[in-house]
N, C-alpha and C positions, 0 to 999 in steps of 0.2 A: 579810662578807654579813651583818654580823650588821647593821648599815646598811639594806641593803636590806628586811631585816623589816621591820627599824620603819617603813621609812615603809612599806612595803604597812597591816602594822598598824595606823597614822594614820589610814591614807583608809580602809582599814576601817571604823575608829571614825567617819567623818567617815562615810563612807555609809549608818551605822543611824542616827549623829546626821541624818541629812536624813530617812531612813525612817519617824522616829518620830517624824517630828515635821506632818511628812504625812499621820501617819494618824491622828493626835493636833492633828492643824485648828490647830493650834498658833503658826503661823508665826515669831514675832516674842513670844518672851522678852523681850523688855527698850529699854524707851523707843533706846536706843541703836539697835536694830534695823526701825525701827518710822523713827529719823532717815540711819543708812546708804542706807536701802533709796528713804527719800523722793528723797536729797543724788543716786544711781546714776539713774535714773529722773528726773530734771533733764537730769544730767550730757548722759543718752542725749540727754534732748531736745535743749536746748539745740544737739548736735552736728548729726547730723537736720537741723534748725529753721538752720545754717548753711550744710549740705551743698541741701537744696533750694536760700535764695539763693543760689549759687555758679553751680550746676545754672543758676535765672534768668534767671541774669545772662550764662552762656554766651549761653545759647537767645538772647540778644537779640543780642548784641555778633553774631549770628552774623547773627540773619534780616533786623538792618539793614544797606539797602548804603550808604549816607548817609556819606561819613566827614568826619567834624567838619569844618568850617570851623581852620585854624592860622593865628592872627594873631601879627607881631610885636611880641615883647615889648622892655623896655628902648629902649635908643636907640644911633641908628650912632654909629659914634666914626669922628670926621672924623681920627682923625691914623696911622690903620691908612689908613689908602685913598693910591693915589698919588699 
């Protein structure tokens, strides 16, 4: 039970810290906070960009009824012919 109350106390402390930051309107206390926030949003932006590109690719493949013409690549091995 001691661990459970410790975890609950930690969560309460973190919640109080977030609330106090919101009330003071100082969300970033250091340069590291700003850097981590920027990196997080760059990561989220890249993930969204990749998802959008995949969706566009899938839509283009589904809409196109043309099948690409397959060309024969390489040479014939005449040694395998009967």
